[in-house]
C-alpha positions as CSV (number, residue, x, y, z in Angstrom):
1,M,137.7,25.7,57.2
2,E,138.1,29.2,56.5
3,G,134.5,29.2,55.3
4,C,133.6,27.5,58.6
5,R,135.3,30.2,60.8
6,K,133.7,32.7,58.5
7,S,130.5,31.3,59.1
8,A,130.6,30.9,62.7
9,T,132.1,34.8,63.3
10,S,128.6,35.6,61.3
11,S,126.4,33.7,63.3
12,L,128.0,35.0,66.4
13,K,127.3,38.6,65.0
14,M,123.8,37.7,64.7
15,K,123.0,36.5,67.8
16,S,124.6,39.8,69.6
17,A,123.0,41.9,66.7
18,P,120.7,44.7,69.0
19,I,117.1,43.9,69.4
20,T,115.2,46.7,67.4
21,M,111.8,47.7,68.3
22,R,110.0,46.1,66.0
23,E,111.4,42.5,67.4
24,L,111.1,43.6,70.7
25,Y,107.4,44.5,70.3
26,R,106.6,41.3,67.9
27,V,108.5,38.9,70.7
28,L,106.6,40.7,73.7
29,H,103.4,40.6,71.8
30,L,103.8,36.7,71.6
31,R,104.7,36.4,74.8
32,F,101.8,37.8,76.4
33,T,98.7,38.6,73.9
34,P,95.9,37.9,73.6
35,H,97.0,34.8,76.1
36,P,100.3,34.7,77.9
37,L,102.3,31.6,76.1
38,R,104.1,29.5,78.3
39,P,107.9,29.2,77.2
40,K,107.7,26.1,74.8
41,A,104.4,27.1,73.3
42,L,106.3,30.2,72.7
43,L,109.3,29.2,71.0
44,R,106.9,27.2,68.7
45,S,105.0,30.2,67.7
46,L,108.7,32.3,67.2
47,R,109.8,29.3,64.6
48,N,106.5,30.2,62.5
49,L,108.5,33.6,61.8
50,L,110.4,33.9,58.9
51,P,113.7,35.8,61.3
52,Y,113.6,32.7,63.6
53,A,112.6,29.8,61.1
54,H,116.1,28.3,61.4
55,W,117.5,29.0,64.4
56,S,118.4,26.6,67.1
57,E,116.1,26.4,70.0
58,K,119.6,27.7,72.5
59,R,119.7,30.7,70.2
60,I,115.8,31.6,70.2
61,R,115.8,31.2,74.2
62,R,118.9,33.8,74.5
63,L,116.3,36.1,72.1
64,L,113.8,35.5,74.7
65,E,115.8,36.1,77.6
66,R,117.5,39.4,76.4
67,T,114.0,40.2,75.0
68,L,112.7,40.1,78.6
69,T,115.1,41.7,80.5
70,D,115.6,44.8,77.8
71,P,115.0,48.0,79.5
72,R,113.1,49.2,76.7
73,A,110.2,46.4,77.4
74,P,108.6,48.0,80.4
75,T,107.7,51.0,78.6
76,L,105.9,48.8,75.9
77,L,103.8,46.9,78.6
78,A,101.2,47.9,81.0
79,V,101.0,45.2,83.8
80,T,98.2,45.3,86.3
81,I,98.8,42.6,89.3
82,N,95.1,42.1,91.2
83,P,95.9,41.5,94.5
84,P,94.0,38.7,96.3
85,V,92.3,39.6,99.8
86,N,92.4,38.1,103.1
87,E,88.6,37.6,103.5
88,D,89.0,36.1,107.4
89,L,91.2,39.4,108.3
90,S,88.8,41.2,106.5
91,R,85.8,39.7,108.5
92,Q,87.7,40.4,111.7
93,I,87.6,44.1,110.8
94,C,84.4,44.4,110.6
95,R,83.4,42.3,113.6
96,E,85.6,44.3,115.8
97,L,84.5,47.9,114.1
98,Q,81.0,48.3,114.4
99,G,79.4,50.0,112.0
100,I,81.7,49.4,109.1
101,R,79.8,47.4,106.8
102,E,82.5,46.4,104.7
103,A,86.2,46.0,105.1
104,I,88.8,45.0,102.1
105,V,92.6,43.7,103.1
106,I,95.1,43.0,100.8
107,P,98.8,42.0,101.1
108,S,101.4,44.3,102.2
109,V,104.2,45.4,100.0
110,L,107.0,48.0,101.5
111,D,106.9,50.1,98.1
112,R,104.5,52.8,99.2
113,K,103.7,54.0,95.8
114,A,103.0,50.4,94.7
115,Q,100.9,49.6,97.8
116,S,98.7,52.5,96.7
117,R,98.6,51.4,93.4
118,Y,97.1,48.0,94.8
119,L,94.9,49.4,97.1
120,G,93.6,51.3,94.0
121,I,93.2,48.1,91.7
122,A,91.3,46.3,94.8
123,A,89.2,49.0,95.3
124,A,88.3,49.5,91.5
125,N,87.6,45.5,91.4
126,A,85.1,45.9,94.2
127,F,83.3,49.3,93.2
128,T,83.4,49.2,89.3
129,P,80.5,46.7,88.9
130,R,78.5,48.6,91.8
131,F,78.4,52.1,89.3
132,R,75.0,53.0,87.6
133,S,74.3,55.6,85.2
134,G,73.0,58.8,87.2
135,Q,75.1,58.2,90.3
136,G,77.6,60.9,92.0
137,L,81.0,59.9,92.9
138,G,83.0,62.0,95.4
139,F,86.8,62.0,95.4
140,S,89.4,63.4,98.3
141,A,92.8,64.6,97.3
142,G,95.7,61.6,98.0
143,Q,97.9,59.5,96.1
144,T,95.6,56.0,96.6
145,V,92.4,58.0,95.8
146,Y,94.2,58.8,92.4
147,A,95.7,55.4,92.3
148,F,91.6,54.0,92.4
149,A,90.6,56.5,90.0
150,S,93.1,55.7,87.2
151,C,92.1,51.9,87.6
152,L,88.7,52.5,86.5
153,W,87.8,51.7,82.9
154,L,83.9,52.6,82.4
155,S,81.4,51.6,80.0
156,P,79.7,54.3,77.8
157,E,76.6,53.1,79.6
158,Q,78.1,53.7,83.1
159,I,79.6,57.0,82.5
160,S,76.9,58.5,80.3
161,D,75.1,60.0,83.4
162,L,77.9,59.7,86.2
163,R,78.6,63.1,88.1
164,L,81.9,63.6,89.5
165,Y,82.6,65.7,92.4
166,A,85.6,66.9,94.3
167,L,85.6,67.0,97.8
168,T,88.7,69.0,98.4
169,R,90.3,72.2,96.7
170,C,93.3,73.4,96.6
171,P,95.0,76.9,95.2
172,P,95.8,77.2,91.5
173,S,99.6,76.8,92.2
174,V,99.5,73.0,93.3
175,F,99.7,70.2,90.7
176,G,99.1,66.6,91.9
177,W,97.0,64.2,93.6
178,T,94.5,67.0,94.1
179,A,90.5,66.4,94.2
180,E,90.4,68.3,90.6
181,G,93.4,66.4,89.5
182,V,91.9,63.3,90.3
183,I,88.7,64.4,88.3
184,T,90.4,65.9,85.5
185,D,92.3,63.0,84.4
186,L,90.0,60.8,85.1
187,I,87.5,62.7,82.7
188,A,90.5,62.7,80.3
189,R,91.3,59.1,80.0
190,H,88.1,58.2,78.7
191,L,88.3,61.1,76.1
192,W,92.2,61.5,74.9
193,H,93.8,58.2,76.1
194,P,94.8,55.9,73.0
195,L,92.8,52.9,74.3
196,T,89.5,55.0,74.2
197,K,90.2,56.4,70.6
198,E,87.1,54.5,69.2
199,R,85.2,56.6,71.4
200,F,86.7,60.2,70.4
201,P,85.0,62.7,70.1
202,Q,82.5,61.5,73.1
203,T,81.9,63.5,76.1
204,P,82.2,61.4,79.1
205,F,80.4,61.4,82.1
206,K,77.3,64.2,82.8
207,E,79.8,66.7,84.6
208,G,82.9,67.1,86.6
209,I,81.8,69.7,89.7
210,L,85.2,71.2,91.1
211,D,83.9,73.3,93.8
212,P,83.3,71.3,97.2
213,D,80.5,73.9,98.2
214,I,78.2,72.4,95.5
215,A,78.7,68.8,96.7
216,D,76.3,67.3,99.1
217,A,74.9,64.0,100.5
218,D,72.0,63.9,98.6
219,A,74.1,64.5,95.2
220,L,76.8,61.7,96.3
221,D,76.4,57.9,96.3
222,Y,80.1,57.3,97.0
223,A,82.9,59.0,98.6
224,F,86.7,57.8,98.3
225,V,88.7,59.6,100.7
226,E,92.0,58.9,102.0
227,V,93.3,59.6,105.7
228,G,96.4,61.6,106.2
229,T,99.1,61.7,108.8
230,L,101.3,64.8,109.5
231,K,104.5,63.1,107.7
232,A,106.8,63.4,104.8
233,G,105.2,61.9,101.6
234,E,101.6,63.3,102.7
235,F,99.3,65.5,100.9
236,L,99.0,68.1,103.5
237,F,102.7,68.0,104.3
238,D,104.2,68.2,100.6
239,H,102.4,71.2,100.1
240,T,102.4,73.1,103.1
241,E,104.1,76.4,101.8
242,A,101.0,76.5,99.1
243,L,98.1,75.8,101.5
244,E,99.8,77.8,103.9
245,F,99.4,75.2,106.7
246,D,101.5,74.9,110.0
247,V,102.6,71.5,110.6
248,A,105.0,71.9,113.3
249,R,101.8,74.0,115.4
250,A,99.3,70.9,114.4
251,K,101.8,68.6,115.8
252,R,102.4,70.5,119.0
253,M,98.6,70.8,119.3
254,G,98.3,66.7,119.2
255,V,97.1,66.3,115.8
256,V,97.8,62.8,114.8
257,A,94.8,62.3,111.6
258,E,93.8,64.1,108.9
259,L,90.4,63.7,106.5
260,L,89.2,66.1,104.2
261,G,91.9,69.0,106.0
262,H,90.1,68.5,109.0
263,F,92.4,67.4,111.8
264,F,91.7,65.0,115.1
265,C,93.3,64.1,117.9
266,A,94.1,60.6,119.4
267,D,90.5,60.7,121.3
268,G,89.0,61.4,118.0
269,L,88.3,64.7,118.8
270,P,89.5,67.8,117.1
271,P,92.4,70.1,118.6
272,S,90.9,73.4,120.3
273,N,91.3,76.9,118.7
274,F,93.2,75.2,115.6
275,V,92.4,76.5,112.3
276,R,92.8,74.3,109.2
277,P,94.9,75.6,106.1
278,K,94.1,79.1,105.0
279,R,93.9,77.9,101.4
280,W,92.0,74.8,101.4
281,Q,88.2,74.1,100.5
282,A,86.8,71.2,101.7
283,V,83.1,69.6,102.4
284,P,82.0,69.8,105.9
285,L,82.3,66.4,107.8
286,S,78.5,66.3,108.5
287,L,78.5,65.6,104.8
288,L,80.3,62.3,105.4
289,R,78.4,61.5,108.5
290,T,74.9,62.2,106.4
291,M,75.8,59.4,103.7
292,V,77.1,56.7,106.9
293,R,73.5,57.3,108.4
294,V,71.4,57.1,105.2
295,G,73.4,53.9,104.0
296,K,75.5,55.3,101.1
297,S,79.0,54.3,101.0
298,V,82.2,56.3,102.5
299,V,85.1,54.8,101.3
300,L,88.5,55.1,103.5
301,F,91.6,54.0,102.2
302,A,94.5,53.8,104.3
303,S,98.1,51.7,104.0
304,G,101.2,50.7,106.3
305,E,101.5,50.5,109.9
306,D,101.8,53.7,110.9
307,K,98.1,54.5,109.7
308,A,96.4,52.1,112.2
309,K,96.5,55.0,114.7
310,A,94.9,57.6,112.2
311,I,91.9,55.2,111.6
312,L,91.4,54.3,114.9
313,T,91.5,58.0,115.9
314,I,89.1,58.9,112.9
315,Y,86.7,56.1,113.7
316,R,86.4,57.2,117.5
317,S,85.2,60.8,116.0
318,Q,81.8,59.0,115.8
319,R,80.9,60.3,119.4
320,A,81.0,63.7,117.9
321,G,77.8,63.3,115.6
322,G,78.4,59.8,114.1
323,L,80.8,57.7,111.8
324,L,82.8,59.1,109.1
325,F,83.1,56.0,106.8
326,N,81.6,52.6,106.7
327,T,84.2,51.0,104.3
328,I,87.9,50.7,104.5
329,I,90.3,49.0,101.9
330,T,93.7,48.6,103.6
331,D,96.5,46.4,103.9
332,E,97.5,43.4,106.0
333,F,100.2,45.4,108.1
334,C,98.1,48.3,108.7
335,A,95.1,45.8,109.5
336,K,96.9,43.6,112.1
337,A,98.3,47.1,113.9
338,L,94.7,47.9,113.8
339,L,93.3,44.7,115.8
340,R,96.5,45.2,118.3
341,L,95.6,48.8,119.3
342,L,92.2,47.4,119.9
343,G,93.4,45.0,121.8
344,R,92.5,42.2,119.9
345,K,94.5,39.0,118.4
346,E,94.0,37.9,114.8
347,A,91.5,35.1,114.5
348,D,92.8,32.2,115.9
349,G,94.9,29.3,114.0
350,E,97.3,29.3,111.6
351,E,96.4,30.8,107.8
352,D,94.7,29.0,105.5
353,H,97.0,27.5,103.0
354,Q,95.0,28.5,100.2
355,W,95.6,32.1,101.6
356,Q,99.4,31.7,101.9
357,R,99.7,30.5,98.2
358,E,97.7,33.3,97.0
359,R,99.6,35.6,99.0
360,L,102.8,34.3,98.2
361,K,101.8,34.4,94.2
362,F,100.8,38.1,94.4
363,W,104.5,39.3,95.8
364,V,106.2,36.9,93.1
365,C,104.4,38.6,90.5
366,H,105.0,42.1,92.6
367,W,108.7,41.4,92.6
368,H,109.1,40.2,88.9
369,F,107.4,43.3,87.3
370,A,108.1,45.6,90.0
371,N,111.8,46.7,88.8
372,T,112.9,47.8,85.4
373,P,114.2,45.7,83.7
374,F,112.0,42.6,85.0
375,T,113.5,40.8,88.0
376,P,114.6,37.5,86.5
377,R,112.8,34.5,88.3
378,K,115.8,33.3,90.0
379,E,116.4,36.6,91.6
380,V,112.4,36.7,92.6
381,A,113.0,33.3,94.3
382,K,116.0,34.0,96.5
383,R,114.5,37.1,97.7
384,L,111.3,35.3,98.8
385,S,113.4,32.3,99.8
386,I,111.4,30.0,97.5
387,R,112.5,27.4,94.7
388,R,112.8,28.7,91.7
389,S,110.5,26.3,90.0
390,L,108.1,27.2,92.6
391,A,108.3,31.1,91.6
392,S,108.0,30.1,87.6
393,T,105.2,27.9,88.4
394,L,103.4,30.5,90.4
395,L,104.2,33.9,87.8
396,E,102.9,31.3,85.1
397,E,99.9,30.5,87.0
398,A,99.1,34.2,87.8
399,L,99.1,35.4,84.1
400,N,97.2,32.5,82.7
401,R,94.5,33.0,85.5
402,G,94.3,36.5,84.8
403,D,95.7,37.3,88.5
404,A,98.4,39.4,86.6
405,Q,97.4,41.3,83.4
406,V,99.7,42.4,80.7
407,K,99.0,44.7,77.9
408,V,101.2,45.3,74.8
409,F,101.6,48.6,73.3
410,P,103.4,49.4,69.9
411,P,106.3,51.8,70.7
412,L,105.4,55.5,69.6
413,P,105.5,55.3,65.5
414,E,107.6,57.7,63.5
415,P,105.1,60.1,61.5
416,T,103.9,58.6,58.0
417,Y,105.9,61.3,56.1
418,A,104.0,63.2,53.0
419,L,107.8,64.3,52.1
420,D,107.0,66.5,49.2
421,M,104.5,68.3,51.0
422,E,106.7,69.0,54.3
423,I,109.4,70.3,51.7
424,A,106.6,72.4,50.1
425,L,105.3,73.8,53.3
426,L,108.9,74.5,54.6
427,K,110.0,76.4,51.6
428,N,107.3,78.4,50.7
429,L,106.2,79.4,54.4
430,G,109.6,79.4,55.6
431,L,109.4,77.5,58.3
432,R,112.1,75.6,60.7
433,E,110.1,72.1,61.1
434,V,107.1,70.4,59.3
435,R,105.5,67.2,60.0
436,V,102.6,66.1,57.6
437,V,100.8,62.8,58.9
438,E,98.4,60.4,57.5
439,I,95.0,59.8,59.1
440,G,92.7,56.6,58.7
441,Q,89.2,58.4,59.9
442,S,88.9,62.0,60.4
443,N,88.1,61.5,64.4
444,L,91.5,60.2,64.9
445,A,93.0,63.4,63.5
446,Y,93.6,65.0,66.8
447,L,95.3,61.5,68.0
448,A,97.8,61.2,64.7
449,V,99.0,64.8,65.0
450,G,99.5,64.5,68.8
451,Q,101.5,61.3,68.1
452,A,103.5,63.5,65.4
453,A,104.0,66.0,68.3
454,A,105.3,63.8,70.8
455,Q,107.8,61.9,68.4
456,L,109.3,65.6,67.6
457,L,109.6,66.7,71.1
458,L,111.0,63.0,71.7
459,E,113.6,63.7,69.5
460,W,114.7,67.5,70.6
461,L,114.8,65.7,74.1
462,K,117.6,62.6,73.5
463,G,120.6,65.1,73.6
464,A,119.3,67.7,76.0
465,E,120.1,68.0,79.7
466,E,117.5,70.9,80.1
467,F,114.3,71.8,78.4
468,A,111.4,73.6,79.1
469,I,108.4,73.6,77.2
470,G,105.5,76.2,77.0
471,L,102.2,74.2,76.4
472,D,98.5,75.6,75.2
473,G,95.4,74.1,75.7
474,G,93.1,72.4,73.8
475,R,92.4,68.7,72.3
476,A,95.3,68.7,69.9
477,I,97.6,69.6,72.9
478,R,95.9,66.9,75.5
479,A,96.4,64.2,72.5
480,F,100.2,65.2,72.3
481,V,100.7,65.1,75.9
482,E,98.9,62.0,76.4
483,A,101.3,60.4,73.4
484,L,104.1,61.5,75.4
485,N,103.6,58.5,78.1
486,L,105.2,60.5,80.5
487,P,107.5,59.6,82.3
488,H,107.7,56.2,80.7
489,S,108.9,57.6,77.6
490,L,111.6,59.5,79.3
491,S,113.8,56.2,80.3
492,Q,115.9,56.7,77.5
493,M,116.4,59.7,77.9
494,H,119.7,59.5,79.5
495,H,121.0,63.0,79.3
496,L,118.0,64.6,80.5
497,K,118.1,66.0,84.2
498,R,115.2,68.1,83.7
499,L,112.1,69.0,82.1
500,E,109.9,71.7,82.9
501,L,106.2,72.1,81.7
502,W,104.8,75.8,81.9
503,A,101.1,76.6,81.5
504,L,100.6,79.3,79.4
505,H,97.2,80.1,80.6
506,Y,96.2,81.3,84.2
507,R,94.3,78.4,86.1
508,P,90.9,79.7,86.0
509,R,88.5,78.8,89.1
510,R,85.8,77.1,87.8
511,K,82.7,75.4,89.7
512,S,82.8,72.7,87.3
513,L,85.2,70.9,84.6
514,W,84.8,70.9,80.6
515,G,87.5,70.8,77.9
516,A,91.3,69.9,78.0
517,G,93.0,73.2,79.7
518,V,96.8,73.2,79.9
519,N,96.5,73.4,83.7
520,D,93.9,70.0,83.8
521,I,96.7,68.8,81.8
522,L,99.6,69.7,84.0
523,D,97.7,67.9,87.1
524,A,97.8,64.9,85.0
525,V,101.5,64.8,84.2
526,A,102.2,65.7,87.8
527,I,99.8,62.9,89.0
528,R,101.5,60.4,86.6
529,C,105.2,61.6,87.5
530,H,104.9,61.8,91.2
531,G,106.8,59.3,93.1
532,S,108.8,57.9,90.1
533,E,112.3,58.2,89.3
534,W,111.2,61.4,87.4
535,S,109.4,63.0,90.2
536,E,112.0,65.5,90.8
537,K,113.0,65.9,87.2
538,V,109.4,66.9,85.7
539,L,108.6,70.1,86.8
540,C,105.1,71.5,86.4
541,R,104.6,75.2,86.3
542,P,101.7,77.7,86.4
543,F,101.6,80.3,84.2
544,E,103.5,83.8,85.7
545,G,102.8,86.2,82.8
546,D,104.5,86.9,79.4
547,A,107.8,86.9,80.5
548,V,107.7,83.1,81.0
549,V,108.2,83.1,77.3
550,E,111.9,83.9,77.5
551,R,112.2,80.8,80.0
552,L,111.3,78.2,77.4
553,K,112.9,75.9,74.5
554,A,109.9,75.2,72.6
555,V,106.0,76.3,72.6
556,F,103.3,74.0,71.6
557,V,100.1,75.7,70.7
558,S,96.5,74.8,69.0
559,I,95.8,76.7,66.1
560,G,92.0,77.3,66.4
561,A,89.4,79.2,64.5
562,V,86.0,81.4,65.8
563,D,83.5,78.8,66.3
564,E,81.0,78.5,69.2
565,Q,83.0,77.6,71.5
566,N,85.4,80.2,71.2
567,R,82.6,82.4,71.3
568,Q,81.5,81.5,74.4
569,L,84.9,81.5,75.7
570,L,85.0,85.2,75.3
571,R,81.4,86.1,76.4
572,A,82.3,84.4,79.3
573,H,85.2,86.8,79.9
574,N,83.0,89.1,79.2
575,I,84.9,89.8,76.0
576,F,83.0,91.4,72.9
577,I,84.9,92.5,69.8
578,P,82.3,94.1,67.4
579,D,84.7,93.1,64.3
580,L,84.9,89.5,65.1
581,E,83.9,88.6,61.5
582,K,87.4,89.7,60.5
583,A,88.6,87.3,62.5
584,V,90.2,84.1,60.8
585,G,92.1,82.1,63.3
586,T,92.7,82.3,67.1
587,L,95.9,80.9,69.0
588,F,95.8,81.0,72.9
589,S,91.7,81.7,72.2
590,Q,92.8,85.0,71.0
591,P,91.1,85.7,67.4
592,F,93.6,87.0,65.0
593,D,93.0,88.7,61.6
594,S,94.5,88.3,58.1
595,T,97.7,90.3,59.1
596,G,98.5,87.8,62.7
597,E,97.4,90.6,64.7
598,P,95.0,90.2,68.0
599,L,91.4,91.6,67.7
600,G,90.8,93.9,70.4
601,E,93.2,95.5,73.2
602,G,93.9,93.9,75.9
603,I,92.5,90.6,75.4
604,S,95.1,88.6,76.3
605,Q,95.0,89.9,80.1
606,A,91.4,89.3,79.8
607,L,91.8,85.9,78.9
608,G,94.4,85.2,81.3
609,S,96.9,83.9,78.6
610,V,100.5,84.8,77.0
611,S,99.8,87.6,74.5
612,L,100.5,87.1,70.7
613,G,103.3,89.5,71.0
614,S,105.4,87.7,73.2
615,I,105.0,84.3,71.0
616,R,105.8,86.9,67.6
617,K,109.0,87.8,69.8
618,A,109.7,83.9,70.6
619,V,109.4,83.3,66.6
620,R,111.8,85.8,65.7
621,Q,114.4,84.7,68.9
622,G,114.2,81.5,66.9
623,I,112.3,79.6,69.6
624,P,110.5,76.6,68.2
625,V,106.4,77.8,68.2
626,V,105.0,74.4,66.9
627,G,101.2,74.9,65.6
628,L,98.8,72.2,65.8
629,V,96.4,72.0,63.5
630,A,93.9,68.7,62.7
631,N,91.0,70.4,60.8
632,S,91.3,71.1,57.3
633,Q,88.7,73.9,58.0
634,R,91.5,75.6,60.1
635,A,93.7,75.6,56.7
636,L,93.4,79.2,56.4
637,S,94.3,79.9,60.5
638,A,97.4,77.5,60.1
639,L,98.5,79.3,56.8
640,V,98.2,82.9,58.2
641,A,99.9,81.9,61.6
642,C,102.7,81.0,59.4
643,R,102.9,83.8,57.3
644,N,102.7,86.4,60.1
645,G,105.4,84.9,62.4
646,L,103.0,83.5,65.2
647,V,104.4,79.5,64.4
648,N,107.5,78.7,63.1
649,C,106.8,74.8,63.2
650,L,103.6,72.9,61.8
651,I,102.3,69.7,62.4
652,A,99.0,69.0,60.7
653,D,97.2,65.9,58.9
654,R,97.6,65.2,55.4
655,Q,94.1,66.7,54.3
656,T,94.7,70.1,55.8
657,A,98.5,70.1,54.4
658,E,97.1,69.7,51.0
659,Q,94.4,72.6,51.6
660,I,97.2,74.9,53.0
661,I,99.3,73.7,50.1
662,H,96.4,75.1,47.6
663,I,95.3,78.2,49.2
664,S,99.0,79.4,49.8
C-alpha cells in the first residue's frame, strides 16, 4: 500500500514538473513542422519518443495543453496569417474610383499594429511574384510600409539587381519607421538574418539609395506609400519636435491628409502659405503623378475608418495635375467608409457565404495567435459567438491549407564552451569574461559569435531593472543584435524596466547604403520594438560624444583589422595616416598600434566615433567592454586590444581563440 502511495506521489510530481525549453521546442516542432498535425496524429508522434512511450493519453494531452499555453511558446514561433481578400469589395472600389486599377481589401481587426501587419502581408503576397531583377522600388516612411517590407523574402534571382529608394528622409536623431530604416532593415534581413545564414556573406540588392533627391520616375518601377493623418500614432505626429513641425497650426489650416510630408485639405488642394516640416526631405508629388501617368505602380496603404476621408482627399488632388496613386491596399472598415463618403452603397445582396467563412477563419486565427500565451479555442469561440467545434475546425483548416503558417525556431542556445581555452584566456590576459564558440563553416563565424554575445547579454539582463548598452557597428555587432531577437527575447526579463541602446558613432549623411552601421542597427531595433509592450522600455539613442560612455553598463565592439574596407573609410573622411603600416588592428574603425594607442591625432572626431581614450577609461572603471572577433586573421588585433586595456571581455570562435593562445 505504501509502495502504491509512493508511486502515485512520484507520478504526480512528474506530471507537474516544469517543461524544459528542449521539451517545449520538440513538442512545438512536432505540432507544426513540416506540416501541422491534428491532435490525434500528434499524440501518436509523441508516443514514439522515449520519454512519453508509457504515458497515458490523458497525461500527454495535459502536456500538450501546458505546452501550447506556455508563455515561452510564442518566443519560439513565427506565425504568419495570410488575410483573405474581399474580391467583391475590391472590384467595387476600382469601379467607384476612376483610374484606380487595383484594390486589395482585407478583413478588419481592431488592433492597429496587427492591421498594419496584415496589410503588409497582403501586399507582399500580391507584389513579390511581380518583382523582377533590375527594377527600382521606392518606400515612404510608415508602419504599414515597414510591415510590407518586413514580409518580403526575395530569391537571389530577384534581389541580385533590385534597387531600393527612400522617398523621404528624416534627421539623424529619428529612429523607427523611417524610409531609411525600412530599406536598411530589408537589406539586413536578407544579409544577416538567421533564416538566410546559408547566403552569408552575400551582398543582396544592387544598391540602397537613401537620398530622396536621387530618386526619379525613370528609376522607379514601384512606389509604396502610406497615407497619414495628424493624429497620435502617425509618423509625423509622433516626431513633431525632431522634424520641427507645428501640428496645431496644420490642423488650424484645415489639413486632413498627408502623403510624403505633403499636406492636403478636404478639397484635395494644399493649404495656402503652409510650410512643410523644416527637417524633412521628400520626393516631389510630380514623381508619383509621372509614375501613374506612364503606367507604373504607386501603391497606397491605408487602414481604419478614419483614413477614408484622407484617401478621398488625396484622390481629389488629381485636379492639381493627375492621380497620385493607382493601387490601394486597405481593410473593410476603411473601404466601406470610403464608399459612404462617395454616396455609394455596398453591392446589393448579402455577402457571399464562402467569403463569410473565409473572414471568420481569419478572425479565428487572429484571436488564437494574437495574445501571449495563445488564446484557447474555447475563448476564441466565445469572443466570436460561434461553437467551439467550429472554431477548432476553422483553425485546423487554416493551418493545414497554409492560411496560417507557423515556423518553429530553436531557443537561443548556450554557446558550446571550450572551457580550457576560456580559462586560459581569462588567466593569461586578465579578462573579466570570455566565451569561445564552435563553428561548422567559416562563413558562419559571425553568426556564432553574435549568438554567444546575445546569450551573454541576456544573462546580464535577467536580474537588471535598467541597462544601458553602447554599440559599435560591423557584421559581428549586426549578427549579435539579430540573435537577440528583440523584443521577443525580453519576455522573460521580469525585472527589466528600461533597456537603452546607444550608438557610439554619429549617423552619417549618406546618399546610398552599404554596410552594418550602428545607426542602421538601431533603426531596425526601434522598428521592431515600436508598438509592442516594450516600445516604451527599449530606447534607441544617437551618439552624443564621449560623455555617453559614462552612462553605459556594457559596450559591445567589433575588433577589426586595417583592410581595404577600413582604408576606404579613412579616405572617405579625408584621414591620411603616414605610418598606417604600424597598425595592428582597429576599434571603432580607428587604427591602433602594438601598444593599443590610436594612430593619428583627432581621428575619433574625424570619424564621428567614440574615442579609444574613453573606452580605455571605461575598462579601468570596470565597465564590461566586450570585443567580438570572428576571424583568426584578427587574432593579433584581439590580443593587443586585450593586453592594452581596450577590451576586458572577449567572444571569439575556436580557431581565433587557438591563434590568440598560440601567439600570446
